[in-house]
C-alpha positions as CSV (number, residue, x, y, z in Angstrom):
1,M,80.5,-17.7,52.1
2,N,79.9,-14.0,53.7
3,E,76.7,-12.8,55.1
4,P,75.6,-9.4,52.7
5,T,76.5,-6.1,54.3
6,A,73.7,-3.4,54.9
7,S,74.6,-1.2,52.5
8,E,74.6,-4.2,50.1
9,D,71.0,-5.2,51.1
10,E,69.8,-1.8,50.8
11,V,70.5,-1.1,47.3
12,L,69.6,-4.9,46.7
13,R,65.6,-4.1,48.0
14,T,66.3,-0.5,45.8
15,D,66.5,-2.6,42.8
16,L,63.6,-4.7,43.3
17,H,61.3,-1.8,44.1
18,I,62.8,0.1,40.9
19,Q,61.8,-3.4,38.9
20,A,58.5,-3.7,40.8
21,A,57.4,-0.3,39.8
22,Y,58.9,-0.3,36.3
23,R,56.4,-3.6,36.1
24,L,53.6,-1.8,37.6
25,T,53.8,1.1,35.3
26,E,54.3,-0.8,32.0
27,A,50.8,-2.6,33.3
28,L,49.2,0.7,34.0
29,V,50.6,2.0,30.5
30,A,49.0,-1.1,28.9
31,S,45.9,-0.8,30.2
32,E,45.4,3.0,29.8
33,K,46.0,2.1,26.0
34,K,43.7,-0.4,26.1
35,M,41.5,1.8,27.6
36,G,41.6,4.3,25.3
37,R,41.0,2.2,22.1
38,R,37.7,1.2,24.0
39,I,37.2,4.6,24.4
40,D,37.5,5.5,20.9
41,L,35.0,3.4,19.6
42,L,32.2,4.8,21.3
43,S,30.0,7.0,19.4
44,E,29.4,10.0,21.8
45,V,32.7,12.8,22.7
46,V,34.6,11.7,25.8
47,F,36.4,14.8,27.3
48,E,38.5,15.7,30.0
49,T,39.7,19.2,30.9
50,D,41.8,21.0,34.3
51,G,40.9,23.0,36.4
52,E,41.1,25.9,34.2
53,G,38.4,24.4,31.6
54,V,40.8,23.4,28.8
55,I,41.0,20.2,27.5
56,R,43.3,17.6,28.1
57,F,41.8,14.3,26.3
58,L,39.0,13.8,23.7
59,N,38.1,10.0,21.7
60,R,38.1,10.1,18.1
61,A,34.2,10.9,18.2
62,W,35.0,14.7,18.7
63,Q,36.5,14.5,15.1
64,E,33.9,12.3,13.6
65,I,30.6,15.1,14.4
66,L,32.2,18.2,14.9
67,G,35.5,18.0,12.0
68,Y,38.0,19.7,14.2
69,S,41.3,17.1,14.4
70,L,42.2,16.4,17.9
71,E,45.5,17.6,18.1
72,S,43.9,21.2,17.3
73,S,41.2,21.1,19.6
74,L,43.4,19.7,22.7
75,G,44.6,23.3,24.5
76,T,41.1,25.1,23.6
77,T,38.2,24.8,25.8
78,L,34.3,23.8,25.7
79,Q,33.4,26.9,25.8
80,D,35.1,28.1,22.2
81,Y,32.7,25.1,20.1
82,V,29.7,26.7,22.3
83,I,27.3,29.4,20.3
84,P,27.4,32.3,21.9
85,E,23.4,32.3,22.5
86,D,24.4,29.2,24.4
87,R,27.3,30.8,26.1
88,P,25.8,32.0,29.4
89,L,24.1,28.8,29.8
90,F,27.1,27.2,29.8
91,C,28.6,29.3,32.3
92,Q,25.4,29.3,34.8
93,F,26.2,24.9,34.0
94,M,29.6,24.7,34.7
95,P,29.8,25.2,38.8
96,S,27.4,22.9,39.2
97,V,29.5,20.0,38.1
98,S,30.6,18.3,41.4
99,A,32.3,14.9,42.2
100,D,30.2,14.5,45.2
101,M,27.0,14.4,43.1
102,S,25.6,12.1,40.0
103,P,26.5,14.1,36.9
104,S,25.3,17.4,36.0
105,R,23.2,17.3,32.5
106,I,22.8,20.4,30.0
107,E,21.6,20.2,26.5
108,L,23.4,23.3,24.4
109,R,24.8,23.7,20.6
110,L,28.0,23.4,19.3
111,V,28.9,24.7,15.9
112,D,31.2,22.0,13.6
113,L,34.2,22.5,11.3
114,G,31.9,23.5,8.4
115,G,29.6,26.2,10.3
116,V,27.0,23.1,11.0
117,I,25.1,23.1,14.6
118,H,24.4,20.3,16.6
119,W,22.3,19.9,19.4
120,M,24.7,18.1,22.0
121,D,23.4,16.7,25.6
122,L,26.4,17.5,28.2
123,S,27.1,15.0,31.1
124,A,30.0,15.6,33.4
125,R,31.9,15.4,37.0
126,S,34.5,17.4,39.0
127,L,38.1,15.7,39.4
128,E,40.1,15.5,42.0
129,D,42.3,18.1,40.9
130,G,39.6,20.8,40.1
131,G,39.2,19.3,36.3
132,M,36.0,17.7,34.5
133,V,35.4,14.3,32.5
134,G,32.1,13.8,30.7
135,T,30.7,13.3,27.5
136,L,28.8,14.8,25.1
137,Y,25.8,12.7,23.0
138,N,24.7,14.2,20.1
139,V,20.6,14.5,20.2
140,T,20.3,16.7,17.0
141,S,17.6,14.5,15.6
142,R,15.7,14.3,18.4
143,K,15.7,18.6,19.0
144,E,14.6,18.0,15.5
145,S,12.2,15.2,15.9
146,Q,10.5,17.6,19.1
147,A,10.4,20.5,17.0
148,E,8.3,18.9,14.0
149,L,6.2,17.6,16.4
150,A,5.9,21.1,18.6
151,K,4.9,22.5,15.1
152,L,2.7,20.2,14.2
153,S,0.8,19.6,17.8
154,L,0.2,23.7,17.2
155,V,-1.5,23.7,13.5
156,A,-3.0,20.2,15.1
157,S,-4.6,22.6,18.0
158,Y,-6.3,24.6,15.0
159,T,-7.5,22.0,12.5
160,D,-10.9,20.7,12.7
161,S,-9.0,17.4,11.7
162,L,-8.8,14.7,15.1
163,V,-5.2,14.4,15.6
164,I,-3.5,11.9,18.2
165,I,0.6,11.7,18.3
166,T,2.0,8.8,19.7
167,D,5.1,6.9,21.1
168,C,7.0,4.4,19.4
169,I,4.4,1.8,21.0
170,A,1.2,3.6,19.9
171,Q,0.9,4.8,23.1
172,I,-1.2,8.4,23.3
173,E,1.4,10.9,23.7
174,W,-1.1,13.8,22.8
175,V,-4.5,14.7,21.3
176,N,-5.8,17.8,19.7
177,R,-9.1,19.8,20.9
178,A,-10.6,18.7,18.2
179,F,-10.5,15.1,19.3
180,E,-11.6,15.9,22.6
181,Q,-15.0,17.7,21.2
182,K,-15.4,15.2,18.9
183,T,-14.8,11.7,21.1
184,G,-15.9,13.3,24.4
185,Y,-12.5,11.8,26.0
186,R,-10.5,14.4,27.0
187,L,-6.5,14.6,27.0
188,D,-5.7,13.2,30.6
189,E,-8.3,10.4,30.3
190,V,-6.6,8.9,26.9
191,I,-2.9,9.8,28.2
192,G,-0.6,5.9,27.7
193,R,-3.7,4.3,26.4
194,K,-3.8,2.8,22.7
195,P,-6.6,4.3,20.5
196,G,-7.9,1.3,19.8
197,S,-8.6,0.2,23.4
198,F,-11.5,3.0,23.7
199,L,-12.5,4.2,19.8
200,Y,-13.1,0.2,18.8
201,G,-16.7,-0.9,19.6
202,P,-18.4,-4.2,18.6
203,E,-19.1,-3.3,15.0
204,T,-15.4,-2.3,13.9
205,S,-14.4,-4.3,11.1
206,A,-12.3,-7.0,12.9
207,E,-10.3,-7.3,9.6
208,M,-9.7,-3.9,9.4
209,V,-8.3,-3.8,13.3
210,D,-6.1,-6.3,12.2
211,F,-4.7,-4.2,9.5
212,V,-4.2,-1.2,11.1
213,R,-2.4,-3.2,14.0
214,Q,-0.5,-4.9,11.6
215,S,0.4,-1.9,9.4
216,I,1.8,-0.2,13.1
217,S,3.7,-3.3,14.3
218,E,5.6,-2.7,11.0
219,A,5.8,0.7,10.8
220,K,4.2,1.6,7.9
221,S,2.3,4.1,6.7
222,F,-1.3,3.5,6.0
223,Q,-4.7,4.9,5.0
224,C,-8.3,3.4,5.7
225,E,-11.5,3.7,6.3
226,I,-13.0,2.1,9.9
227,L,-16.1,2.5,12.2
228,H,-15.4,4.7,16.0
229,Y,-17.2,4.9,18.8
230,K,-17.6,8.1,20.4
231,K,-17.2,8.3,24.9
232,S,-21.6,8.6,24.3
233,G,-21.6,5.0,22.6
234,E,-22.1,6.9,19.6
235,K,-20.6,5.2,16.3
236,F,-19.0,7.0,13.3
237,W,-17.6,6.4,10.7
238,V,-13.8,7.9,9.9
239,S,-11.1,8.3,7.0
240,L,-7.8,7.4,9.1
241,V,-4.4,8.0,8.2
242,V,-0.9,7.2,10.2
243,S,2.6,7.9,9.6
244,P,5.1,6.7,11.2
245,I,7.8,9.2,12.6
246,L,11.7,8.2,12.8
247,D,14.6,8.9,13.8
248,E,18.2,8.8,11.8
249,Q,19.0,5.4,12.8
250,G,15.2,4.6,11.1
251,Q,13.5,3.6,14.4
252,V,10.3,4.7,14.9
253,E,9.8,7.3,17.5
254,H,6.3,8.4,16.9
255,F,3.7,7.7,15.0
256,V,0.5,10.6,14.3
257,A,-2.5,9.5,13.1
258,V,-5.3,12.4,11.4
259,I,-8.3,11.5,11.5
260,N,-11.5,12.8,9.7
261,D,-15.1,12.3,10.4
262,I,-16.9,10.7,7.1
263,T,-20.4,9.5,8.3
264,V,-22.0,12.0,5.9
265,M,-20.2,10.9,3.2
266,R,-20.8,6.9,3.7
267,E,-24.3,7.3,4.6
268,M,-24.7,9.7,0.8
269,Q,-22.6,6.7,-0.4
270,Y,-24.9,3.9,0.8
271,D,-28.1,6.1,-0.2
272,L,-26.5,6.5,-4.0
273,Q,-25.4,2.6,-3.6
274,I,-29.0,2.1,-3.3
275,T,-30.4,4.0,-5.8
276,K,-28.1,2.4,-8.5
277,E,-29.2,-0.8,-7.5
278,A,-32.9,0.5,-7.9
279,A,-31.3,2.3,-11.3
280,E,-30.4,-0.7,-12.5
281,R,-33.4,-2.8,-11.6
282,A,-35.0,-0.3,-13.1
283,N,-33.1,-0.6,-16.1
284,Q,-33.3,-3.9,-16.1
285,A,-36.9,-4.0,-16.1
286,K,-36.9,-1.6,-19.1
287,S,-34.6,-4.0,-21.1
288,A,-37.0,-6.9,-20.6
289,F,-40.3,-5.1,-21.3
290,L,-38.3,-3.6,-24.4
291,A,-37.8,-7.0,-25.2
292,A,-40.9,-8.4,-24.4
293,M,-42.5,-5.8,-26.4
294,S,-40.4,-6.0,-29.4
295,H,-40.7,-9.7,-29.6
296,E,-44.8,-9.2,-29.1
297,I,-44.7,-6.3,-32.5
298,R,-41.9,-8.2,-34.4
299,T,-44.0,-11.6,-34.5
300,P,-47.1,-9.9,-36.1
301,M,-45.0,-7.5,-38.3
302,N,-43.0,-10.6,-39.8
303,G,-46.8,-11.8,-40.9
304,V,-47.3,-8.2,-42.4
305,I,-44.1,-7.6,-44.2
306,G,-43.8,-10.9,-45.2
307,M,-47.3,-11.1,-46.6
308,A,-47.2,-7.8,-48.3
309,S,-44.0,-9.3,-50.0
310,L,-45.3,-12.3,-50.9
311,L,-48.1,-10.7,-52.6
312,L,-45.9,-8.0,-54.1
313,E,-43.9,-11.1,-56.0
314,G,-47.3,-12.3,-57.3
315,D,-49.4,-10.9,-60.5
316,L,-51.2,-7.9,-58.8
317,A,-53.9,-5.4,-60.8
318,P,-52.3,-1.8,-60.2
319,E,-54.4,-1.0,-57.3
320,Q,-53.9,-4.1,-55.5
321,R,-50.1,-3.5,-55.9
322,K,-50.5,-0.2,-54.6
323,R,-52.3,-1.3,-52.0
324,A,-50.3,-4.1,-50.9
325,S,-47.0,-1.8,-51.2
326,I,-48.9,0.8,-48.8
327,I,-48.9,-2.1,-46.1
328,R,-45.0,-3.5,-46.8
329,T,-44.2,0.3,-46.6
330,S,-46.1,1.1,-43.3
331,G,-44.9,-2.2,-41.8
332,E,-41.4,-1.3,-42.3
333,A,-41.8,2.2,-41.0
334,L,-43.2,0.7,-38.1
335,L,-40.3,-2.0,-37.7
336,A,-38.0,0.7,-38.1
337,I,-39.4,2.4,-34.9
338,V,-39.1,-0.4,-33.1
339,N,-35.5,-1.2,-34.5
340,D,-34.4,2.8,-33.2
341,I,-35.6,2.0,-29.8
342,L,-33.9,-1.3,-29.4
343,D,-30.9,0.4,-31.0
344,Y,-31.2,2.8,-28.2
345,S,-31.9,1.0,-25.2
346,K,-28.7,-1.4,-26.2
347,I,-26.5,1.6,-26.4
348,E,-27.3,2.7,-23.4
349,A,-27.2,-0.3,-21.3
350,G,-23.5,-0.7,-23.3
351,R,-24.6,-3.8,-24.8
352,F,-24.0,-2.8,-28.5
353,T,-21.7,-4.5,-30.4
354,L,-20.6,-4.1,-33.6
355,T,-19.9,-6.7,-36.2
356,R,-17.5,-8.0,-38.7
357,E,-18.1,-8.8,-42.6
358,R,-16.6,-8.4,-45.6
359,F,-18.7,-6.4,-48.0
360,L,-18.8,-4.1,-51.5
361,P,-19.6,-0.6,-49.8
362,K,-21.0,0.2,-53.6
363,L,-23.8,-2.2,-53.0
364,I,-25.1,-0.4,-49.9
365,L,-25.3,2.8,-52.2
366,D,-27.3,0.7,-54.8
367,D,-29.3,-1.0,-52.1
368,T,-30.3,2.3,-50.1
369,V,-31.5,4.7,-53.3
370,S,-33.5,1.8,-55.0
371,L,-35.2,1.2,-51.6
372,F,-35.9,4.9,-51.3
373,Q,-37.0,5.6,-55.0
374,G,-40.5,4.4,-55.0
375,P,-41.5,7.1,-51.7
376,A,-39.4,9.6,-53.7
377,E,-41.2,9.3,-56.9
378,T,-44.8,9.0,-55.0
379,K,-43.5,12.6,-53.6
380,R,-42.3,13.7,-57.1
381,I,-39.2,14.5,-56.1
382,L,-36.4,13.5,-57.8
383,I,-33.1,10.7,-56.0
384,S,-30.0,10.1,-57.7
385,S,-26.9,8.3,-56.5
386,M,-23.3,9.0,-57.3
387,F,-20.4,6.9,-56.8
388,S,-16.8,7.3,-57.2
389,G,-13.6,5.0,-56.8
390,E,-13.5,1.0,-57.4
391,E,-16.2,-0.6,-56.9
392,S,-14.5,-3.7,-56.5
393,L,-13.3,-2.3,-53.3
394,A,-14.3,-4.4,-50.3
395,V,-14.1,-3.5,-46.8
396,L,-14.3,-5.4,-43.0
397,G,-16.8,-3.6,-40.8
398,D,-20.8,-4.4,-39.6
399,R,-22.7,-3.7,-43.0
400,G,-25.6,-3.8,-41.5
401,R,-25.0,-0.8,-39.3
402,L,-23.2,1.5,-42.0
403,R,-26.2,0.8,-44.3
404,Q,-28.5,2.0,-41.4
405,V,-26.7,5.0,-41.1
406,L,-27.2,5.7,-44.8
407,M,-30.5,4.7,-45.1
408,N,-31.6,6.8,-41.8
409,L,-29.6,10.2,-43.8
410,V,-32.0,9.0,-47.2
411,S,-34.8,8.3,-45.4
412,N,-34.8,11.7,-43.6
413,A,-34.1,13.6,-46.7
414,V,-36.8,12.2,-49.0
415,K,-39.2,12.9,-45.6
416,F,-38.3,16.5,-45.4
417,T,-37.7,17.5,-49.2
418,A,-41.4,18.4,-50.6
419,R,-39.9,19.5,-54.0
420,G,-36.4,19.7,-55.8
421,Q,-34.4,16.5,-55.4
422,V,-31.8,14.1,-53.1
423,D,-28.9,13.0,-54.0
424,V,-26.8,10.6,-52.6
425,E,-23.0,10.3,-53.2
426,M,-20.5,7.9,-51.8
427,N,-16.7,8.3,-52.7
428,L,-14.1,5.8,-51.7
429,R,-10.7,6.0,-51.4
430,K,-7.6,3.9,-50.1
431,L,-5.3,4.8,-47.7
432,G,-2.7,1.6,-47.3
433,R,-4.5,-0.8,-45.8
434,T,-7.8,0.5,-45.3
435,I,-10.6,2.0,-47.4
436,E,-12.3,5.4,-46.5
437,I,-15.5,5.9,-47.1
438,H,-17.1,9.3,-47.6
439,C,-20.9,10.3,-48.2
440,R,-23.3,13.1,-48.8
441,V,-26.8,12.6,-48.5
442,R,-27.4,16.7,-50.0
443,D,-31.7,17.7,-50.3
444,T,-33.3,20.5,-50.9
445,G,-35.6,20.4,-48.2
446,I,-36.7,22.7,-45.3
447,G,-32.9,23.2,-43.8
448,V,-32.1,24.0,-40.6
449,A,-31.6,26.9,-38.5
450,D,-28.5,27.0,-36.7
451,E,-29.4,27.6,-33.4
452,D,-30.9,24.3,-33.8
453,V,-28.2,22.2,-35.7
454,S,-26.5,21.2,-32.1
455,R,-29.8,19.5,-31.3
456,L,-29.6,17.4,-34.4
457,F,-27.8,14.7,-32.8
458,V,-29.6,14.4,-29.4
459,H,-31.8,11.6,-28.3
460,F,-35.4,12.0,-28.4
461,S,-34.9,15.5,-30.1
462,Q,-37.0,17.4,-32.8
463,I,-36.4,20.7,-33.6
464,D,-39.8,20.9,-35.4
465,D,-43.2,19.8,-34.0
466,S,-44.9,20.6,-37.1
467,A,-42.7,18.9,-39.6
468,T,-42.1,15.9,-37.5
469,R,-45.4,15.1,-37.1
470,K,-46.1,15.5,-40.7
471,A,-43.0,13.2,-41.1
472,G,-43.1,10.9,-38.6
473,G,-40.3,9.3,-36.4
474,T,-39.5,8.7,-32.9
475,G,-35.8,11.6,-32.6
476,L,-34.0,8.9,-32.2
477,G,-32.4,8.2,-35.8
478,L,-29.4,10.9,-36.2
479,A,-28.5,10.6,-32.9
480,I,-28.2,6.7,-32.9
481,S,-26.4,7.1,-36.3
482,K,-24.1,9.3,-34.5
483,Q,-23.2,7.0,-31.7
484,L,-23.2,4.1,-34.6
485,I,-20.4,6.1,-36.8
486,E,-18.4,7.0,-33.8
487,M,-18.2,3.9,-32.8
488,M,-16.8,3.3,-35.9
489,G,-14.2,5.6,-35.3
490,G,-15.3,8.2,-37.6
491,Q,-17.2,11.4,-37.8
492,I,-20.8,12.7,-39.0
493,G,-22.2,16.1,-39.5
494,V,-24.6,18.4,-41.5
495,E,-24.1,21.7,-43.4
496,T,-27.4,22.8,-43.5
497,K,-29.5,26.4,-44.7
498,P,-33.5,27.0,-43.7
499,G,-35.1,27.1,-46.7
500,V,-32.5,25.7,-49.0
501,G,-31.7,22.4,-48.0
502,S,-29.1,20.6,-45.8
503,T,-26.1,17.6,-46.6
504,F,-25.8,15.2,-44.2
505,W,-22.3,13.4,-44.7
506,F,-19.9,11.2,-42.9
507,L,-16.5,9.8,-43.1
508,V,-15.3,6.2,-41.7
509,Q,-11.7,4.7,-42.4
510,L,-12.4,0.6,-42.7
511,P,-9.8,-2.2,-42.9
512,C,-9.3,-4.0,-46.1
513,P,-9.2,-7.9,-46.0
514,A,-6.6,-9.9,-46.2
515,A,-7.7,-12.1,-48.7
516,S,-11.0,-12.4,-51.1
517,S,-12.2,-14.9,-48.1
518,E,-10.8,-15.0,-44.6
519,P,-12.1,-17.9,-41.9
520,G,-14.6,-16.7,-39.2
521,L,-16.1,-14.0,-41.6
522,S,-19.5,-13.2,-43.0
523,D,-19.5,-12.5,-46.9
524,S,-21.7,-10.0,-47.9
525,L,-20.9,-9.2,-51.5
526,G,-24.2,-9.2,-53.0
527,N,-23.9,-13.0,-54.7
528,S,-27.4,-14.5,-55.1
529,M,-27.2,-17.9,-53.5
530,N,-29.0,-20.7,-55.2
531,L,-31.0,-22.9,-53.0
532,E,-32.3,-24.8,-56.0
533,G,-33.3,-27.9,-55.1
534,M,-32.2,-28.0,-51.4
535,R,-34.7,-29.2,-48.9
536,A,-35.7,-27.4,-45.5
537,L,-36.9,-28.1,-42.3
538,I,-39.3,-25.2,-40.6
539,A,-39.8,-25.4,-37.0
540,E,-42.3,-22.4,-36.5
541,D,-45.6,-22.6,-34.1
542,N,-47.2,-19.7,-35.5
543,I,-49.2,-20.2,-39.0
544,V,-48.8,-16.6,-40.9
545,N,-45.1,-17.1,-39.8
546,Q,-44.9,-20.6,-41.7
547,M,-46.7,-19.0,-44.8
548,V,-44.4,-16.5,-44.8
549,L,-41.2,-18.7,-44.8
550,Q,-42.6,-21.5,-46.9
551,G,-43.1,-18.8,-49.7
552,I,-39.9,-17.4,-49.2
553,L,-38.4,-20.5,-49.4
554,E,-40.5,-22.2,-52.1
555,S,-40.1,-19.1,-54.2
556,L,-36.1,-19.6,-54.0
557,G,-36.5,-23.4,-55.6
558,C,-36.7,-25.5,-52.2
559,A,-38.8,-28.2,-51.4
560,V,-40.2,-27.7,-47.9
561,D,-41.4,-29.7,-44.5
562,I,-43.0,-27.6,-41.5
563,V,-43.8,-28.8,-37.9
564,D,-45.4,-27.0,-34.5
565,N,-42.7,-27.2,-32.3
566,G,-38.8,-28.6,-31.5
567,R,-40.0,-32.0,-30.4
568,E,-41.5,-32.6,-33.7
569,A,-38.7,-31.4,-35.1
570,I,-36.3,-33.9,-33.7
571,T,-38.4,-37.0,-34.6
572,I,-38.7,-35.9,-38.3
573,L,-35.1,-35.3,-38.2
574,K,-35.0,-39.3,-37.4
575,D,-36.0,-40.3,-40.9
576,R,-35.3,-37.3,-43.0
577,V,-32.3,-35.5,-44.2
578,F,-32.3,-32.2,-44.6
579,D,-30.2,-29.3,-46.1
580,F,-30.7,-26.7,-43.2
581,I,-33.3,-25.7,-40.5
582,L,-34.9,-22.8,-39.7
583,M,-35.9,-23.2,-36.1
584,D,-38.3,-20.5,-34.2
585,V,-36.7,-20.1,-30.8
586,H,-40.2,-19.7,-29.1
587,M,-42.6,-23.1,-29.5
588,P,-44.8,-25.2,-27.3
589,E,-44.0,-28.1,-25.9
590,M,-40.2,-27.9,-26.6
591,D,-38.2,-24.3,-27.4
592,G,-35.5,-24.3,-30.3
593,I,-33.0,-24.0,-27.8
594,E,-33.2,-27.2,-26.5
595,A,-34.5,-28.6,-29.7
596,T,-31.0,-27.7,-31.1
597,R,-29.0,-29.4,-28.3
598,I,-30.7,-32.6,-28.6
599,I,-30.3,-32.3,-32.2
600,R,-26.4,-31.3,-32.0
601,R,-25.8,-34.6,-29.9
602,T,-26.5,-36.9,-33.1
603,S,-26.2,-34.4,-36.3
604,V,-24.6,-31.5,-37.7
605,T,-27.3,-30.0,-40.3
606,P,-26.9,-26.4,-40.0
607,V,-29.8,-24.6,-38.1
608,I,-30.6,-20.7,-38.2
609,G,-32.5,-19.4,-35.4
610,V,-35.5,-17.7,-36.6
611,T,-36.9,-15.0,-33.6
612,A,-38.2,-12.3,-32.5
613,N,-35.8,-11.3,-29.5
614,V,-32.8,-9.3,-31.4
615,M,-30.9,-8.3,-27.9
616,P,-27.3,-9.0,-28.0
617,E,-27.7,-11.4,-24.9
618,H,-30.9,-13.5,-26.8
619,V,-28.8,-13.6,-29.7
620,K,-25.6,-14.9,-27.5
621,V,-27.9,-17.9,-26.2
622,C,-28.6,-19.1,-29.8
623,F,-25.6,-19.4,-30.7
624,D,-24.5,-20.7,-27.5
625,C,-26.8,-23.9,-27.8
626,G,-25.3,-25.1,-31.4
627,M,-27.5,-23.0,-34.0
628,N,-25.1,-22.1,-36.9
629,G,-27.0,-18.4,-37.8
630,F,-29.5,-16.1,-36.7
631,V,-32.5,-14.1,-38.6
632,P,-34.4,-11.8,-36.9
633,K,-38.1,-11.7,-37.5
634,P,-39.8,-10.3,-39.3
635,I,-37.7,-11.6,-41.8
636,S,-37.0,-11.0,-45.4
637,R,-35.9,-12.6,-48.3
638,Q,-33.0,-10.6,-48.3
639,S,-31.9,-11.6,-44.3
640,I,-32.7,-15.3,-45.5
641,L,-30.6,-15.3,-48.3
642,T,-27.4,-13.6,-46.7
643,E,-27.6,-15.7,-43.7
644,L,-27.7,-19.0,-45.5
645,G,-24.9,-17.7,-48.1
646,R,-22.7,-17.2,-44.9
647,V,-23.9,-20.4,-43.2
648,L,-24.1,-22.9,-46.2
649,S,-20.5,-21.6,-47.6
650,V,-18.9,-22.0,-43.5
651,A,-20.5,-25.6,-43.5
652,A,-19.2,-26.3,-46.9
653,R,-15.5,-25.8,-46.0
């Protein structure tokens, strides 16, 4: 084989060099493409310029941030995109760019394709050929946040509220002058510290401290009241409002806290609470006093009114009947005053409730006019009634309270009418499933002046002292009537003229019963209860009350046994059977409440509580212990009949 000549060897070496150079070029191109792809993934702009400042490379972030296409931007200069106001700053910056030093930096504003201005952080260094390579990072959000904080700091400098601005980990960056003056801490003393490290103290609520720290860790806005301490150690209560400031990525950059001193307000709240508690105790004491006085007054009144009623049922000489009638009327007048005061107390305390029973409104009209027939005749004035509508229409509502309102209006009309007449009218009108009850009480009495009309329905207000001294009264009747009617959803008013007379009226709408009889509803349709042949047990320790109850029941045809206390009632029930029991609540040895609880273990005999305590809580106790009904003292024949009718009809079902 022939050895290669020198020329052939040279050709071979050249060929190998070309191949190696080609492969190296391929590797460089591949590496450059790979690097280019990576650069395109960066969120900041990467650029390169030649020695004249002409752009010869840009990554995709340029188009994504500023909107200009890469093709149209190559061949331009960065200065072309800088706003005119910042171009002098850019020109001053360019000579400072060097390859031997760390990258030079500057913040300036560039305008995008849509005319929107962006703050950009420009970082660059020079290349060997005189060109420049660098990055542009969008800092618009940070600059806007800084501008907002600057404005906030300016405003906060002039406010009386204490203002703290912290970094993202709640370390103080700035406090206003009001903070320094209030707390005694200077700005240079608190920078870099967390507020809780020096504002909290021994009496600061640990629970509230945990709440604050948790809210900050979760970057939540929050508001609370917390105890702070001054540098001097003095305590003061503050209202603290903290809000996070977020960047475009939703990350916390700062917290802003606004603090207001509420020490005086807290002290006022404490004083008000003490005053409120004292007032509540006083109101409770007043209620207890009224309940006690009610019981003490009602017990003897039961004897007075009850005995007078029993006398009037017997054969009396005319003069004796007149005197007995005066005794009963006077007792009922005293009872009306007691009832007014109790009603006012219950309404004031928010413990007043309306009952729900089925009744005929027509009977209320008849009963009321009949009751005042005697007093009207005594004064030689005429009292009349007029009814329009269906007499058989029944409604569901509080019969007793509706009767109370009508009686009050008629009573006032009779009191303040010296001559002439009193006309009582009731009109019923059916409106779908409700009945409209419209009552008018017209008199020819003294009338009321226009300037005094507004005082008619005010508690304890009496418009004419001379007239009210003659007629009597507490000044509560009309005020209570107004509240009762409004509780029923109705209206009450007056039309009056001095020296001519007055017309008081009220208008209510009550629902119709779904049937003639509904379970759980008492029935007050006026049907008389036949007690003939029934056996009754009276448990009552007061002899006079025993006589009254015995007289009423025996007049109704009942056989009656009497015991003095609850223990005796339990004993007699072991040997005898009764149709019902009238049980006094307050008795020696064993009261009616305890006795009823024991009776309920073995017997279902109806028990009706009889007591002078008529406050709602007392009535509730009676029913809670197992009683079936309740009759307040003073007892009347009608109240006994009504409650017995309700209780015995329910027991018979």
